C-alpha positions, 0 to 999 in steps of 0.5 A: 353260629355255636351256642356254648354253655360254661361251667368248668371249661365248657360244659355244653356246645352246639353249632358250628365252630371252625370247620366242626360241628358240635351237637348231642343226641340221646348218647351224649355230646358228639363232635363231626366235621362240617361240610358246606351244604349245597344250595340247588336253589330248587322250587321247594326253596324258592317257595319257602323264602317266598312264603316267609317274606310274604309273612315279613311283609304282613307282620309289618303292613297288614296286622293290625296293632291288636293283632301284633299285641296278641301275638306278643302277649302269647309269646310272653307266655310260652317257653320254648328250648334252644339247642342246648336244652335251656329255656327261652322265649320267642318274640311274637313276631317269631311265633306268628312266622314260625306258626304260619309257615307251617300253616301255609305248608299245610295249605291252611288259611293264614291266621293273623290274630295271636292265639288267646289260650296261652300254651303250646298244643299237646303232642302225640306220643302215640305216633308211629310211622311205618314205610313201605317201598312197595307203594312209597307210603308212609302210614302214620298211626296217631291218636285220633281222639286228640282235639286236633283231629276234629277241629277245622283249620288244624293239622299234623304235619309230617316230615321225613328223613333222608333215608339211611342205612339200618345200622344207624342210630341217629338223625340230624338231617336233611329233612323234607316235609311230606304231608299233612293230616288235616283235621276236619269238624264233619269228617274227622281223619282216622288212624292210620293215615298214609302220606306219599313219602318225599324220597324214594325208599326201598327195602331195609333203609331207615327212615326218621320221621318227625312231626308237629301239631297246629291248632286252628287258633295258630298255636304250633307244637314243637317237633316230636319224634316216633321211633325210626322205622325200617322200610318193609 
């Protein structure tokens, strides 16, 4: 479904209409032909669906009324952005699912009670990524002075885009979860940290990276991206 913003005519669109996909990047709006995605029903996809179903069931049957109310209070205070860049508010249910899908990906313990701190965590504007074809690792240089780093139950989750040619100037997916840098109250991780690339990379290819930070109380940043990196 496309999101359409009307001004004098149509001022902005995002999503699919007929055989076209409307989107925007830092250079402005663009349109491309839509291709039907392949659904191989991979083990990764099956696991995501299973995790989602379990969380939906937990919201209905496991969480207490107080815990659901905590998520609703949190949600009512958190401004998010839709695909048109407009301010929106998600439901408490949406935030519970959104946060715990990331938490489960990072192999952390599910958080049932909603956060008491009514704000999104800080992102890391210093984040950079460097890819090496020889080791098939991505080296993530991050600010290891941030609060999440020495917090048990917190993590930075890293997602890697499918390799593209060095001349490509924007990237909209597909993305794949690569791994997490876990916070630790005893021995905090230090920068840089290395994670195995989820795609086989070759020298000269360009890769895009995105990340988000989850805190121990369940608060989760929106995605943030370092600059693109050419594989060495």
